[in-house]
N, C-alpha and C positions, 0 to 999 in steps of 0.2 A: 517758296519754302524756305525757311534761314537755314544756316550751318548747324544750330543746334536741333531743329526736327530731322533733317537728315541723318548726323550722328543719332537720335535717339531712335529712328528706327531699327539699328541696329541694338540697340543698350535697353534690354527689359526695365534697367533702372531709373531712366530718363523720364521724367514727371514735363510733357508737352505742355502741359496748361500752364507750369509755374513757368519756364519759358517765355509762354508769350504773356504772362501778368508782367516780367520784369521787363521785356519788351515796351508796355507800357509806360512803365514808371522813366526808363532810358529813354524815352520819347521828347520827356522833357528837356530846354536848354535853357541856360540862365537869363536869354531876352526874354523868356515867356512869363507874360503875369499870369496865364491861365489859356485851355485850352481846348476845345468842343471834343467831342468824339470824333466828328468828320475828320476834324487835323488830325487827330491820334490814329483815325486808319490810313490817314493818309501816308503819314509817317510810318506807321510799322507794317503795313500794307495787309492785316489784316481787317474782315469783314467788319462792318459799322455796328452790326448786333453781338458781333464777340466780343469789339472794344464796349459797349455798351455794358454787356456784363462784368467785363472786369472793375471798367469803372466803380461801377454799381458796388461791386464788392470790396475794393480798395475804400472806395468811400466809410463802406460799413465798421473797416478796420481801422481807420482814420489814417489813414495814408495818402487821400484826398480831400479835396474841400471842392464841396458842387456850391457855386454862385447862381441862384438861381432868375436872378437878373439878366445875366449873358446865356444861362445853359452851358455855361464853362465847368473845369474844375483844374485847381492850381494844388500843386504839392505842400503837406503840411508841415510842421516843424518837427512830425515824427520823424519823417525822413532824414530830415537835416542831422537828427542824434544818430540816424544808423551814420551818416556819413563821416562824423565826429567821431563815433566810434569807431571807424576805419582808419581812418587818422592818428587815431591816439592808439590803435593798437598795432600797426605798423611802422608808426614813429616814423613816419615818410619825413611830416614836416619837419620835425626836430635834427633829422638826420642830410635831408636831401637838401632845406635850404640853406644852409650855413655855405655849402661846398657850392650851390649855385651862385650865393652872392660873391662869394670870391673869385669864381669865375667870370662873372659878369663885370667887374673890375679891370677886368685884361685888356677890352676892347668895347667900341662903340657897337655893341647886337645885346639883342635881348637873350636872356636863357630859358626856355620853357620845360617842363616836363609834362608829359605827356602819358595818356593812354587810350588804347583803339576803343571805340565806339562807334558799333555798327562799321557803316562805309567810309567813318571819318575819325580825327585823333581829337580827343577832350583835353586841352590843358588841365593840369592841377595847380601846377604852380608855376610862376614866371617873376623873374628877377632880371632888372636892367638897368642901367643910367639913364637920367632924364633925356639927354641928346640921342639917344636910342632909340626912342619911342619911334618905328616906321610905320606901324598899324597897328589902329586901338583895339587893342584886344586884351584882356586878361583873362584870371584862371574862372574857369568853366568853358570858355570858348571851342565852340566846333572847327575845326581846319580841314580841308576836304585832305583825301589819303596820297591818291596819284601823281597829283602836282607835288607838292610837298615832302623836306628831306627828312623830317620826321614820320609820314606817311609812311615813305620809301624803307626806311630804317624797319618799321613794322613787318613791313612785305618780306623783306629781305630775314627777319627773323622767323619765319615759320619754316616747318615742313613744308619739302614739295608738292606733298598734295593738297595741305591746307590752302597753300599759296595759291595755287591753280583755283580752287573753288571758290577764293576770294576774290580773284583776279577775274573770274566769270562772272562775277556777282558786279565788279565795276563794271565791267564791260556791258552788260544786259542795263546796268542805270543810266549811261550816257555812252553809248558808242563810239558817237564823233571826239568827247572827250578823252575815251582810253583811244584813240585811234592815233592823236596828236600826241600821247604820253607813252605810250606804249614803247618804242624802243629806248628813251631815257631812261625807263622806270627798267627796265631787264639789262641794261648797261650798269646801271647803280646796284641792282640786287648781286650782278655777278661779282661788281666790285667788291662789296661790302665781304666777300668770303676771303679777301688777301689785306684788304685795309682797316676792316673794322670798321666804317664808318661810311654814309652817303651822301649823296649832295641833290642839292639842286639849285639852278641857277636859270632865276627869270621863271621859272615851272610856272608858280602860280602867281605873281605878279613883277611885271618885267623889270625891276630897279631890285627885286631881294634875292639876295645869296642866302643858303642854309647850307650846315651841316648838321647831321642828326645820327645817335649809334643809341644801343640798347645795353637796357640795366636787367639782367635777372637775378631776382631776389630769389625766386622760389624755381625750381626745377617744373613744378607743374601750373598754369595759367599762363595770363598774356604778362610778358614785362612789361616795365616801365620804360618810357621813350625820354632821352635827352637830347635838347636840340639848342643850337645857335645860329641866330638868323638877323641880318642888318640889310643896310644898304649896299648894293652893288660897287659902290664907288668907294667902299671904307674896307667889306669884306672881298679883295682880288683873289680868281683863283688860287693863286699862290700861295698869299695868307690864311686864305682858308684851309687851304688841303693841308699845309706845310703846321705852321704856328698855332692857328686854332685849332685845328683836329687833333693835333694832339693835344691842347689842354684839356680840349673836350672829353678826351677818352681817358683820359688822367682822371677829371674828375666823377665821370661815373663807373672809374672802378673803385675810385675813394667811395661812393656811394652804395654801392653792389656789395662792396668787403663790409661796412658797416652794417648794411641792412641784412643782410646774411647772420650777421655776429647774433644781430640784436632777435633774429629768429631762434636762435640756438641756444636762447640763455636758458 
């Protein structure tokens, strides 16, 4: 059962079927050309017959296209139009990207803007200098939550009750990984309250270091997440926690202030 369904049991206004339909839509990833009903069932945790009803409905509404030769579904341009509308309405790209580009010029690292997506974080935007490419990732990529600084920033941003629920899901999803990361995750969550950022040193990839923080553009809903990451040989602990963390926090504050002003015009 998802967080939404659990919350919905105590909320008479909550429409569980809508939550499940959106879960099906969110299961598609940037590298997916098309997915079968079984693929979607595996990713969402929903029964295959339930997924079949949702894909049928979403196809009728032109949000999914069906490929008879493979028995798979793909997203349609109507979904892209929704995403474009969200980007334009929130001004994320216009406000955040120039700030990210300025930040990326300060050092040999990638600057990522992300949002939570299930048990992962999805990159909305990436900016970096050519020499800063460490992982072959781009906008739309999913990265894990426990091992990454950007994922730990999201965990640190949550109210204690919701955080514990999400940590329980992460533990259930991969008990061994959770056991290996638990101590580091809890230490970074505690550190966030005093320093305003979290770190990951080799938590995801051995030679990768990262620092991340939270951008709250509205009080309701999920925050945006901003991180910088690069090779540990260049991003030493001292530079990452000192010079680069300060620049990250300043950039996050600039984006937050500008986006809040945009919402209150």
